[in-house]
C-alpha positions as CSV (number, residue, x, y, z in Angstrom):
1,M,-83.7,3.1,-16.4
2,V,-80.4,4.7,-17.5
3,V,-79.8,5.1,-21.2
4,R,-76.1,4.9,-22.3
5,Y,-75.2,7.1,-25.3
6,L,-71.4,6.3,-25.3
7,P,-69.9,5.3,-28.7
8,S,-68.1,2.1,-29.2
9,Q,-64.4,1.7,-28.7
10,K,-63.8,1.5,-32.5
11,H,-65.7,4.7,-33.1
12,A,-63.7,6.5,-30.4
13,R,-60.4,5.5,-31.9
14,T,-61.5,6.6,-35.3
15,L,-62.6,10.0,-33.8
16,I,-59.3,10.5,-32.1
17,L,-57.3,9.7,-35.3
18,R,-59.4,12.2,-37.2
19,L,-59.0,14.9,-34.5
20,Q,-55.2,14.4,-34.0
21,P,-54.0,16.7,-36.9
22,S,-56.3,19.5,-35.6
23,I,-55.0,19.0,-32.1
24,W,-51.4,19.1,-33.4
25,R,-52.0,22.2,-35.4
26,Y,-53.6,23.9,-32.5
27,N,-50.8,23.0,-30.2
28,I,-48.2,24.2,-32.7
29,K,-49.9,27.5,-33.3
30,F,-51.2,28.4,-29.9
31,Q,-49.2,26.3,-27.3
32,N,-45.7,26.7,-28.6
33,S,-45.3,23.1,-29.7
34,N,-45.1,21.7,-26.2
35,L,-46.4,18.4,-27.5
36,L,-43.0,18.0,-29.2
37,H,-41.3,18.3,-25.8
38,L,-43.5,15.7,-24.3
39,A,-42.9,13.3,-27.2
40,V,-39.1,13.8,-26.8
41,K,-39.2,13.2,-23.0
42,D,-41.3,10.0,-23.5
43,D,-39.1,9.0,-26.4
44,N,-42.1,8.8,-28.8
45,V,-40.3,9.0,-32.1
46,D,-43.5,8.6,-34.3
47,L,-45.3,11.4,-32.5
48,A,-42.2,13.7,-32.8
49,A,-41.9,13.0,-36.5
50,A,-45.6,13.7,-37.1
51,L,-45.3,17.0,-35.2
52,L,-42.2,18.0,-37.2
53,Q,-44.1,17.2,-40.4
54,H,-46.7,19.7,-39.3
55,N,-44.0,22.3,-38.9
56,A,-43.6,22.1,-35.1
57,N,-41.0,24.6,-33.8
58,I,-37.9,22.6,-33.1
59,N,-36.2,25.5,-31.3
60,A,-39.1,26.4,-29.0
61,F,-38.4,26.5,-25.3
62,Y,-40.6,24.7,-22.7
63,R,-39.6,25.2,-19.1
64,G,-36.1,26.4,-20.1
65,K,-35.2,23.7,-22.5
66,T,-35.3,23.0,-26.2
67,P,-36.3,19.5,-27.6
68,L,-32.7,18.8,-28.4
69,M,-31.6,19.6,-24.8
70,R,-34.3,17.2,-23.5
71,A,-33.2,14.6,-26.0
72,F,-29.7,14.5,-24.6
73,Q,-31.1,14.2,-21.1
74,Y,-34.0,11.6,-21.7
75,S,-34.3,10.2,-25.2
76,S,-32.6,7.5,-27.3
77,A,-30.3,7.8,-30.3
78,A,-33.2,7.6,-32.8
79,M,-34.8,10.7,-31.3
80,R,-31.5,12.6,-31.3
81,E,-30.9,11.6,-34.9
82,L,-34.4,12.8,-35.8
83,L,-33.7,16.2,-34.3
84,L,-30.1,16.6,-35.5
85,N,-31.1,16.0,-39.1
86,R,-33.6,18.9,-39.2
87,R,-32.3,21.9,-41.2
88,E,-34.2,24.4,-39.1
89,L,-32.4,23.3,-35.9
90,D,-30.4,26.0,-34.1
91,I,-27.7,24.0,-32.4
92,N,-26.0,26.9,-30.7
93,I,-29.1,28.5,-29.1
94,H,-28.9,29.5,-25.4
95,N,-31.5,29.2,-22.7
96,Q,-31.9,31.7,-19.9
97,A,-29.3,29.8,-17.8
98,R,-26.8,30.3,-20.7
99,E,-26.8,26.5,-21.4
100,T,-26.7,25.0,-24.9
101,A,-27.2,21.5,-26.3
102,L,-23.4,21.0,-26.1
103,W,-23.6,21.7,-22.4
104,Y,-26.3,19.1,-21.9
105,A,-24.3,16.6,-24.0
106,I,-21.2,17.1,-21.8
107,H,-23.3,17.0,-18.6
108,Y,-25.6,14.0,-19.4
109,G,-24.2,12.3,-22.5
110,N,-21.6,9.7,-23.3
111,Y,-18.7,9.5,-25.8
112,S,-20.9,8.6,-28.8
113,M,-23.4,11.4,-28.0
114,V,-20.7,14.1,-27.8
115,K,-19.0,12.8,-30.9
116,R,-22.2,12.9,-32.9
117,L,-22.9,16.4,-31.7
118,L,-19.4,17.6,-32.6
119,E,-19.9,16.3,-36.2
120,Q,-22.5,19.1,-36.7
121,P,-20.9,21.7,-39.1
122,K,-22.7,24.6,-37.5
123,L,-21.6,23.8,-33.9
124,R,-19.4,26.4,-32.2
125,V,-17.2,24.3,-30.0
126,D,-15.9,27.2,-27.9
127,I,-19.3,28.8,-27.3
128,K,-19.5,30.2,-23.8
129,H,-22.0,29.0,-21.3
130,K,-22.8,30.3,-17.8
131,H,-19.9,31.9,-16.0
132,G,-18.2,32.2,-19.4
133,R,-17.1,28.6,-19.4
134,T,-16.6,26.5,-22.5
135,A,-17.3,22.8,-23.0
136,L,-13.7,22.1,-22.4
137,H,-13.9,23.7,-19.0
138,L,-16.8,21.4,-18.1
139,A,-15.0,18.3,-19.5
140,V,-11.8,19.1,-17.5
141,F,-13.7,19.8,-14.3
142,A,-15.7,16.6,-14.7
143,G,-12.6,14.5,-15.4
144,R,-13.9,13.2,-18.7
145,I,-10.7,12.5,-20.6
146,E,-12.5,11.2,-23.6
147,F,-14.4,14.4,-24.0
148,V,-11.2,16.4,-23.7
149,H,-9.8,14.3,-26.6
150,L,-12.8,15.0,-28.7
151,L,-12.9,18.8,-28.0
152,L,-9.2,19.3,-28.6
153,S,-9.3,17.4,-31.8
154,R,-12.3,19.6,-32.8
155,G,-10.1,22.7,-32.2
156,S,-11.2,23.8,-28.8
157,N,-8.9,26.5,-27.3
158,P,-7.5,25.3,-23.9
159,D,-6.3,28.9,-23.0
160,L,-9.8,30.5,-23.3
161,Q,-10.6,32.1,-19.9
162,D,-13.9,32.2,-18.2
163,D,-15.4,35.1,-16.2
164,S,-13.0,34.3,-13.3
165,G,-10.0,34.4,-15.5
166,D,-9.3,30.6,-15.4
167,S,-8.6,28.6,-18.5
168,P,-9.1,24.8,-19.0
169,W,-5.3,24.6,-18.5
170,A,-5.6,26.2,-15.0
171,W,-8.5,24.0,-14.1
172,A,-6.6,20.9,-15.2
173,R,-3.7,21.9,-13.0
174,Q,-5.8,22.6,-10.0
175,F,-8.6,20.0,-10.1
176,N,-7.9,17.1,-12.4
177,R,-4.4,15.5,-12.6
178,P,-5.4,12.6,-14.9
179,V,-6.4,15.1,-17.6
180,M,-3.1,16.9,-17.3
181,K,-1.2,13.6,-17.6
182,M,-3.0,13.0,-20.8
183,I,-2.4,16.5,-22.1
184,L,1.3,16.6,-21.2
185,S,1.9,13.0,-22.4
186,N,5.5,11.9,-22.3
187,D,7.0,14.6,-24.5
188,P,7.0,18.1,-23.0
189,D,7.7,19.5,-26.5
190,S,4.7,18.0,-28.1
191,D,2.1,20.1,-29.9
192,L,-0.6,19.1,-27.4
193,F,1.6,20.1,-24.5
194,L,2.4,23.5,-26.1
195,G,-1.3,24.2,-26.7
196,T,-2.3,27.0,-28.9
197,Q,-0.1,29.6,-30.7
198,L,-0.8,32.0,-27.9
199,S,0.8,29.7,-25.4
200,R,3.8,29.2,-27.6
201,D,4.2,32.9,-28.0
202,A,4.1,33.5,-24.3
203,Q,6.8,30.8,-23.7
204,L,4.6,29.0,-21.1
205,P,5.6,25.3,-21.5
206,L,7.8,25.5,-18.3
207,H,4.9,27.0,-16.4
208,Q,2.6,24.1,-17.5
209,A,5.2,21.5,-16.6
210,V,5.8,23.1,-13.2
211,A,2.1,23.3,-12.5
212,H,1.7,19.6,-13.3
213,G,4.7,18.6,-11.2
214,S,6.5,16.8,-14.0
215,V,10.1,16.8,-12.8
216,A,11.3,15.1,-16.0
217,A,9.7,17.7,-18.2
218,V,11.0,20.6,-16.0
219,R,14.5,19.1,-16.1
220,R,14.4,18.8,-19.9
221,L,13.1,22.4,-20.4
222,L,15.8,23.7,-18.1
223,R,18.5,22.4,-20.5
224,R,17.5,24.9,-23.1
225,K,19.6,28.0,-23.6
226,D,16.9,30.3,-22.4
227,P,14.7,28.5,-19.9
228,A,12.7,31.7,-19.2
229,L,12.9,31.5,-15.5
230,D,11.8,35.1,-15.0
231,T,8.9,34.9,-17.6
232,Q,5.5,35.6,-16.1
233,D,2.2,34.1,-17.2
234,R,-1.1,36.0,-17.3
235,K,-1.3,35.9,-13.5
236,A,2.2,37.4,-13.3
237,Y,3.6,34.1,-11.9
238,T,7.1,33.0,-12.7
239,P,7.9,29.2,-12.7
240,I,9.3,29.5,-9.1
241,H,6.1,31.2,-7.9
242,L,4.0,28.6,-9.7
243,A,6.0,25.8,-8.0
244,V,5.5,27.4,-4.6
245,E,1.8,27.9,-5.2
246,S,1.4,24.3,-6.3
247,N,3.4,23.1,-3.2
248,R,6.0,21.1,-5.1
249,P,9.2,21.1,-3.1
250,E,11.1,18.9,-5.6
251,V,10.3,21.3,-8.5
252,V,11.3,24.3,-6.3
253,D,14.7,22.7,-5.5
254,L,15.2,21.9,-9.2
255,L,14.5,25.5,-10.3
256,L,16.7,27.0,-7.6
257,S,19.6,24.8,-8.6
258,H,19.7,26.6,-12.0
259,P,22.4,29.4,-12.2
260,R,19.9,32.0,-13.5
261,A,17.4,31.4,-10.7
262,N,16.4,34.6,-8.8
263,V,15.1,33.8,-5.4
264,N,13.8,37.4,-4.9
265,C,11.8,37.6,-8.1
266,T,8.4,39.1,-7.7
267,D,4.9,38.8,-9.1
268,N,3.0,41.9,-8.4
269,G,5.4,42.5,-5.5
270,N,5.3,39.0,-3.9
271,T,8.4,36.9,-3.6
272,P,8.4,33.0,-3.5
273,L,9.3,33.2,0.2
274,W,6.3,35.5,0.9
275,L,4.0,33.0,-1.0
276,S,5.4,30.0,0.9
277,T,4.9,31.5,4.3
278,Y,1.5,32.8,3.3
279,S,0.5,29.2,2.3
280,S,2.3,27.7,5.3
281,Y,4.6,25.5,3.2
282,Y,7.3,24.8,5.8
283,E,9.5,22.5,3.6
284,I,9.6,25.1,0.7
285,T,10.2,27.9,3.2
286,E,13.2,26.0,4.6
287,R,14.6,25.5,1.2
288,L,14.2,29.2,0.3
289,L,15.8,30.4,3.5
290,A,18.9,28.3,2.7
291,E,19.5,30.6,-0.3
292,K,22.0,33.5,0.0
293,D,20.7,37.1,-0.1
294,I,17.2,36.1,0.6
295,D,15.0,39.1,1.5
296,V,13.1,38.1,4.6
297,N,11.7,41.6,5.3
298,L,10.0,42.1,2.0
299,I,6.5,43.6,2.3
300,G,4.1,41.7,-0.1
301,G,0.4,41.4,-0.6
302,G,0.0,42.8,-4.0
303,G,-2.2,41.4,-6.7
304,R,-5.0,39.1,-5.5
305,F,-3.9,39.4,-1.9
306,E,-6.0,41.7,0.3
307,M,-3.5,43.0,2.9
308,P,0.2,44.0,2.9
309,S,2.3,41.9,5.2
310,T,5.7,40.2,5.6
311,S,6.7,36.6,6.1
312,L,7.0,37.1,9.8
313,H,3.4,38.4,9.9
314,H,2.3,35.1,8.4
315,A,4.3,33.1,10.9
316,A,2.9,35.1,13.8
317,A,-0.7,34.2,12.8
318,R,0.0,30.4,12.9
319,L,-0.8,28.1,15.8
320,D,2.7,26.5,16.0
321,T,5.9,28.4,16.3
322,V,8.1,26.2,14.1
323,L,8.1,28.6,11.2
324,L,8.4,31.6,13.5
325,R,11.5,30.3,15.2
326,R,13.1,29.5,11.9
327,L,12.5,33.1,10.6
328,L,13.7,34.7,13.9
329,A,17.0,32.7,13.5
330,V,17.8,34.8,10.4
331,P,20.1,37.6,11.4
332,E,18.5,40.2,9.0
333,I,15.0,39.7,10.3
334,D,13.2,42.8,11.7
335,P,10.7,41.7,14.4
336,N,9.3,45.2,14.8
337,L,8.4,45.9,11.2
338,C,5.0,47.5,11.2
339,V,3.0,47.0,8.0
340,A,-0.5,48.6,7.5
341,G,-0.7,49.4,11.2
342,H,0.2,45.8,12.4
343,S,3.4,44.4,13.8
344,P,4.1,40.6,14.2
345,I,3.3,40.8,18.0
346,S,0.1,42.7,17.2
347,I,-1.0,40.0,14.8
348,A,-0.2,37.2,17.3
349,A,-2.1,39.1,20.1
350,C,-5.1,39.6,17.9
351,H,-5.3,35.8,17.1
352,G,-4.6,34.8,20.7
353,R,-1.3,33.0,19.9
354,V,0.1,33.0,23.4
355,N,3.1,30.8,22.5
356,T,4.0,33.1,19.6
357,V,3.7,36.2,21.8
358,A,6.0,34.5,24.4
359,C,8.5,33.6,21.7
360,L,8.6,37.2,20.4
361,L,8.9,38.6,23.9
362,N,11.9,36.4,24.6
363,M,13.8,38.5,22.0
364,G,15.1,41.6,23.8
365,N,14.7,43.9,20.8
366,V,11.0,43.4,20.4
367,E,8.9,46.4,21.1
368,I,5.4,45.8,22.5
369,N,4.1,49.2,21.8
370,G,5.8,49.9,18.5
371,R,5.5,52.9,16.2
372,G,2.8,53.1,13.6
373,L,0.4,50.7,15.2
374,I,-3.3,51.2,14.7
375,D,-4.2,49.5,18.0
376,P,-1.8,48.4,20.7
377,P,-1.4,44.6,21.0
378,L,-2.9,44.7,24.5
379,C,-6.0,46.4,23.2
380,R,-6.4,43.9,20.4
381,A,-6.0,40.9,22.8
382,A,-8.5,42.5,25.2
383,A,-11.0,43.1,22.4
384,H,-10.9,39.5,21.3
385,G,-11.0,38.1,24.8
386,H,-7.6,36.4,24.9
387,H,-7.0,36.1,28.7
388,D,-3.7,34.3,28.4
389,V,-2.2,36.9,26.1
390,V,-3.3,39.8,28.3
391,R,-1.9,38.1,31.4
392,L,1.4,37.5,29.6
393,L,1.7,41.1,28.4
394,V,0.8,42.5,31.9
395,Q,3.7,40.4,33.4
396,Q,6.2,42.4,31.3
397,G,5.9,45.3,33.8
398,T,7.4,48.6,32.7
399,R,8.2,47.1,29.2
400,L,4.5,47.5,28.5
401,N,2.7,50.8,28.2
402,I,-0.5,49.6,29.7
403,N,-2.3,53.0,29.4
404,E,-1.9,53.3,25.7
405,S,-5.2,53.7,23.8
406,T,-6.6,53.0,20.4
407,I,-6.4,55.6,17.7
408,A,-10.0,55.6,16.7
409,S,-11.9,55.8,20.0
410,H,-9.0,56.4,22.5
411,D,-10.1,53.3,24.5
412,T,-7.6,51.7,26.7
413,A,-7.4,48.0,27.3
414,L,-9.2,48.5,30.6
415,C,-12.0,50.4,28.9
416,I,-12.4,47.7,26.3
417,A,-12.5,44.9,28.9
418,A,-14.9,46.8,31.1
419,R,-17.3,47.5,28.2
420,G,-17.2,43.8,27.2
421,G,-17.8,42.5,30.7
422,D,-14.7,40.3,30.8
423,L,-13.9,40.0,34.5
424,K,-10.7,37.9,34.0
425,I,-9.1,40.5,31.7
426,V,-10.1,43.4,34.1
427,Q,-8.5,41.6,37.1
428,A,-5.4,40.9,35.1
429,L,-5.0,44.5,34.0
430,L,-5.6,45.8,37.5
431,L,-2.5,43.9,38.7
432,H,-0.2,46.2,36.7
433,H,1.2,48.8,39.1
434,Q,1.0,51.6,36.4
435,I,-2.6,51.1,35.5
436,D,-4.7,54.3,35.4
437,V,-8.3,53.6,36.1
438,N,-9.4,57.2,35.5
439,L,-8.4,57.5,31.8
440,R,-11.3,58.4,29.5
441,N,-12.0,57.7,25.9
442,E,-13.2,60.2,23.3
443,Y,-16.7,60.2,24.7
444,F,-15.3,61.2,28.1
445,E,-16.1,57.7,29.6
446,D,-13.8,55.9,32.0
447,P,-13.8,52.1,32.6
448,L,-16.2,52.4,35.6
449,M,-18.7,54.4,33.6
450,L,-18.6,51.9,30.8
451,A,-19.1,49.0,33.2
452,V,-22.0,50.8,34.9
453,K,-23.7,51.6,31.6
454,D,-23.7,48.0,30.5
455,G,-24.7,46.7,33.9
456,H,-21.6,44.5,34.6
457,F,-21.8,44.3,38.4
458,S,-18.7,42.1,38.8
459,I,-16.6,44.6,36.8
460,V,-18.0,47.5,38.9
461,N,-17.0,45.7,42.1
462,A,-13.5,45.0,40.8
463,L,-13.0,48.7,39.8
464,L,-14.4,50.0,43.1
465,A,-11.8,48.0,45.0
466,N,-9.1,50.2,43.4
467,T,-8.1,53.1,45.7
468,R,-7.1,55.3,42.8
469,L,-10.6,56.1,41.6
470,K,-11.5,59.7,41.6
471,S,-14.6,61.2,43.1
472,F,-15.8,62.6,39.7
473,S,-15.9,59.1,38.3
474,L,-17.9,57.8,41.3
475,K,-20.4,60.6,41.1
476,R,-20.8,60.4,37.3
477,S,-21.2,56.6,37.5
478,L,-23.8,56.9,40.2
479,E,-25.8,59.1,37.9
480,L,-25.5,56.6,35.1
481,A,-26.4,53.5,37.2
482,R,-29.8,51.9,36.7
483,D,-29.2,48.8,38.7
484,D,-29.9,48.9,42.5
485,C,-27.0,46.7,43.4
486,I,-24.6,48.9,41.4
487,Q,-26.0,52.1,42.9
488,R,-25.6,50.6,46.4
489,A,-22.0,49.5,45.7
490,I,-21.0,53.0,44.5
491,Q,-22.7,54.7,47.4
492,N,-20.8,52.5,49.9
493,R,-17.6,53.4,48.2
494,M,-18.4,57.1,48.4
495,E,-19.4,56.8,52.0
496,A,-16.2,55.0,52.8
497,D,-14.2,57.8,51.1
498,N,-16.1,60.5,53.1
499,S,-15.6,58.7,56.4
500,R,-11.9,58.4,55.7
501,Q,-11.6,62.1,55.0
502,T,-13.5,62.9,58.2
503,F,-11.0,60.9,60.3
504,L,-8.1,62.6,58.7
505,R,-9.5,66.1,59.5
506,R,-9.8,65.1,63.2
507,S,-6.2,63.7,63.5
508,P,-3.7,65.6,65.8
509,R,-1.7,68.2,63.9
510,M,1.0,70.7,64.7
511,K,3.1,73.3,63.1
512,F,6.3,74.8,64.4
513,G,5.6,78.3,63.1
514,D,8.7,80.5,63.4
515,A,10.4,78.4,66.1
516,T,14.0,77.7,64.9
517,M,16.5,75.3,66.4
518,D,20.3,75.6,65.8
519,H,21.2,72.1,66.9
520,P,20.1,69.6,65.7
521,T,18.7,71.1,62.5
522,S,15.3,69.5,61.8
523,P,14.2,68.9,58.2
524,S,12.0,71.6,56.7
525,P,8.6,70.7,55.5
526,S,9.7,71.1,51.9
527,E,12.6,68.7,52.4
528,R,10.4,66.0,54.0
529,P,8.9,63.1,51.9
530,A,5.6,63.8,50.2
531,K,3.7,61.5,52.5
532,R,4.8,63.6,55.5
533,Q,4.3,67.0,54.0
534,R,0.5,66.6,53.8
535,L,0.3,65.7,57.5
536,I,1.6,69.1,58.7
537,S,-1.3,71.3,59.6
538,H,-1.7,75.0,58.7
539,D,-4.7,75.7,61.0
540,A,-4.8,79.0,62.9
541,E,-5.5,77.1,66.2
542,D,-2.2,75.3,66.0
543,E,-0.3,78.4,64.9
544,N,-1.5,80.2,68.1
545,K,-0.2,77.3,70.2
546,A,3.2,77.3,68.5
547,Q,4.1,81.0,69.0
548,S,7.7,82.0,69.5
549,H,9.2,81.3,73.0
550,Q,12.5,81.6,74.7
551,Q,14.7,78.4,74.5
552,Q,18.2,77.6,75.6
553,S,20.1,76.2,72.7
554,S,23.1,73.9,73.0
555,D,25.5,76.7,72.3
556,G,24.1,78.9,75.1
557,A,22.3,81.4,72.8
558,A,18.9,82.5,74.1
559,I,15.8,82.3,72.0
560,E,12.9,84.4,72.9
561,A,9.7,82.4,72.9
562,E,6.6,81.9,75.0
563,V,5.6,78.5,76.4
564,P,2.1,77.7,75.1
565,V,-0.6,76.9,77.6
566,R,-1.0,73.2,77.8
567,T,-4.4,71.8,77.5
568,P,-5.4,68.4,78.8
569,G,-4.7,65.8,76.2
570,S,-2.9,68.3,73.9
571,L,-0.2,66.5,72.0
572,T,1.2,69.7,70.6
573,A,1.6,71.3,74.0
574,G,3.4,68.2,75.3
575,F,6.0,68.3,72.5
576,M,6.5,72.1,73.0
577,K,7.2,71.6,76.6
578,L,9.7,68.8,75.8
579,L,11.5,71.1,73.4
580,H,11.4,73.9,75.9
581,Y,13.5,72.0,78.5
582,N,15.8,70.1,76.1
583,D,16.1,71.2,72.5
584,T,18.4,68.3,71.6
585,L,15.4,66.1,71.6
586,G,13.8,68.0,68.7
587,A,14.9,65.6,65.9
588,P,13.8,62.4,67.8
589,A,10.6,64.1,68.8
590,L,9.8,65.0,65.1
591,K,10.5,61.4,64.1
592,L,8.2,60.2,66.8
593,L,5.6,62.6,65.7
594,D,5.8,61.4,62.1
595,L,5.6,57.8,63.3
596,Y,2.5,58.7,65.2
597,F,0.9,60.4,62.2
598,C,1.6,57.3,60.1
599,L,0.1,55.0,62.7
600,W,-2.9,57.4,62.9
601,E,-3.4,57.2,59.2
602,C,-3.3,53.4,59.3
603,Y,-5.9,53.5,62.0
604,V,-8.1,55.8,60.0
605,V,-7.9,53.4,57.0
606,K,-8.7,50.4,59.1
607,S,-11.5,52.2,60.7
608,A,-13.0,53.1,57.4
609,E,-12.7,49.5,56.2
610,K,-14.4,48.4,59.4
611,I,-17.2,50.9,58.9
612,R,-17.6,49.7,55.3
613,L,-17.7,46.1,56.4
614,E,-20.2,46.9,59.1
615,E,-22.4,48.7,56.6
616,E,-22.2,45.7,54.2
617,K,-23.1,43.4,57.1
618,R,-26.0,45.6,58.0
619,Q,-27.3,45.6,54.4
620,L,-26.9,41.9,54.2
621,Q,-28.9,41.5,57.4
622,E,-31.6,43.7,56.0
623,S,-31.7,41.7,52.8
624,N,-31.9,38.4,54.8
625,E,-34.7,39.9,56.9
626,W,-36.5,41.0,53.8
627,L,-36.1,37.6,52.2
628,A,-37.3,35.9,55.4
629,N,-40.4,38.1,55.5
630,D,-41.2,37.5,51.9
631,S,-40.7,33.7,52.3
632,G,-43.1,33.8,55.2
633,I,-45.7,35.6,53.2
634,L,-45.2,33.2,50.3
635,L,-45.7,30.2,52.6
636,Q,-48.8,31.7,54.0
637,L,-50.2,32.4,50.5
638,C,-49.3,28.8,49.5
639,D,-51.2,27.4,52.5
640,E,-54.2,29.5,51.8
641,Q,-54.2,28.4,48.1
642,A,-53.8,24.8,49.2
643,S,-56.8,25.0,51.5
644,I,-58.9,26.6,48.8
645,L,-58.0,23.9,46.3
646,W,-58.8,21.2,49.0
647,D,-62.2,22.7,49.5
648,Q,-62.8,22.8,45.8
649,K,-61.8,19.2,45.5
650,R,-64.2,18.2,48.3
651,A,-67.0,20.1,46.7
652,A,-66.3,18.5,43.3
653,R,-66.2,15.1,44.9
654,V,-69.6,15.7,46.7
655,L,-71.1,16.9,43.4
656,C,-69.8,13.8,41.6
657,N,-71.2,11.5,44.3
658,G,-74.6,13.3,44.0
659,V,-74.6,12.9,40.2
660,V,-73.8,9.2,40.5
661,S,-76.5,8.7,43.1
662,S,-79.0,10.5,40.9
663,L,-78.1,8.3,37.9
664,Q,-78.3,5.2,39.9
665,G,-81.8,6.2,41.2
666,S,-82.9,6.9,37.6
667,D,-81.7,3.4,36.5
668,T,-83.6,1.8,39.3
669,Q,-86.9,3.6,38.4
670,V,-86.5,2.6,34.8
671,C,-86.0,-1.0,35.8
672,H,-89.2,-0.9,37.9
673,V,-91.2,0.6,35.0
674,D,-90.0,-2.0,32.5
675,G,-90.6,-4.9,34.9
676,P,-93.7,-7.1,34.8
């Protein structure tokens, strides 16, 4: 039997009522009055009033908020009135997020809530919240025009700047046009339009009218004796700069029509034309270029801009060429102006603007490799993988210095492409007839070494096909190679070069020693072309065969010389015998001999190529045989594994059948035992 000792419901209620004051005092003393926060959130006015009578802390924080902050977010007007009427209330207190009750009223409240809060005599209307913003900043950004009315009537300063240097005026111009319409009203000379005394002293009404785009207000202000067209605001903007920045062509046209307008005025070194091209405002740029004495080559970028540049630099970075063609049509434009190590064609090549590069190259006075560049345009295009730009620059031929390198690492465009593994760019660069594949960077690495180190097999093959590679590059690349395919390709190239040199050493050679002929005079070795000079031998064997002998010249003079002994198949002896009987055939014989040498060299080259192809064919056959053997072994292993699996399957099936038979036999015996 269970005995219940629970009190009745009436006694429990009485006990709770007696314990409530003690609980409240304990909460106020040891728990930071968090019951007051719960009462405010639940809109329990009676509990909140009781706690306040027991001296609850009305300014205590609970989870980053005071009771008044929670009241603006959750509670009714009665709860807010209860809290606002307390003398100990600190209405300007901040939390850790730098938020006040006014911030919560602007963020969560309505017109009556904000108005009631602004009636508090101790409230600081321009108190700064997080990021240094005032309540007027928040109201303008949120587009709450009624809040802007209340705050301005309470004396809020519209020119007070936040941590970023922006005032409510600036925010209204940039983000909220309805607020600006209300502020400007219909009269540009109104007190509300002029703002504070600071704005009137700085003569900024024209700036504000321009930023809003009020043509009527701008026209009325321009009728004054001193419209202050060159006056700068806190950001150093003149009215023309502000009109360009706000992208208002009609206001720009109105300002430029004034006699005192200066089209080349600057703000921290930037002209209106520089700003319009920087922001890609084509209509405004067209209007500015129509002015006389416009400075199109001004170098801007001061103030809040990060990099010096010109208007042509801005146009070169664009996708379309409309603005570029308009600027190039100005006679005073300088297309080769280099600023901070970059020219217009360098900017276009870096961004991959192939149409812009083509447009600049069509001008005959544009230099591809200009002075003062940090990196050549070709290197910048290769570094960013712009194949079309690289191909277009290579097509310029001698106009392009294809072997120019970067200043920092002395990498040529071919080095950059080989390191990056871009086969299309490497192939395009190798088409240039002046390309030097043996140039090295500051680390003494040429393109082949860079491609070998990074394992770009296709790049290695493309470079090995070039006949101008030096043996040092091949040997060094072979030492750096870690891939078997790359090692084999380099070894084949080295073997082909060695076989070619062997054939050249075995070629027939001759030297006409001290033999001289009066008529016709044959060209001396020094007067022959370079490709023929290296074919003349200086071996001692041929010198013995070309000793001096007696010849009968055409003028009858005798020349003492000995006829060399002819050996079977000796080409030199045959020519010497021919010259012995008829010296007039000397010049044709030399031409015939040179032709023979050229044919022999072609034969050697073709033979070397044939040997290389046969070697590649042999290696391919070996690879095929290896693959065939491996495939046979794999098939055999697969068959063995299949047979093993089949045996295991059969064994498992027999085992299962045995288990089933055993179970069936057991069931039969059980049936016999249970039967009558």
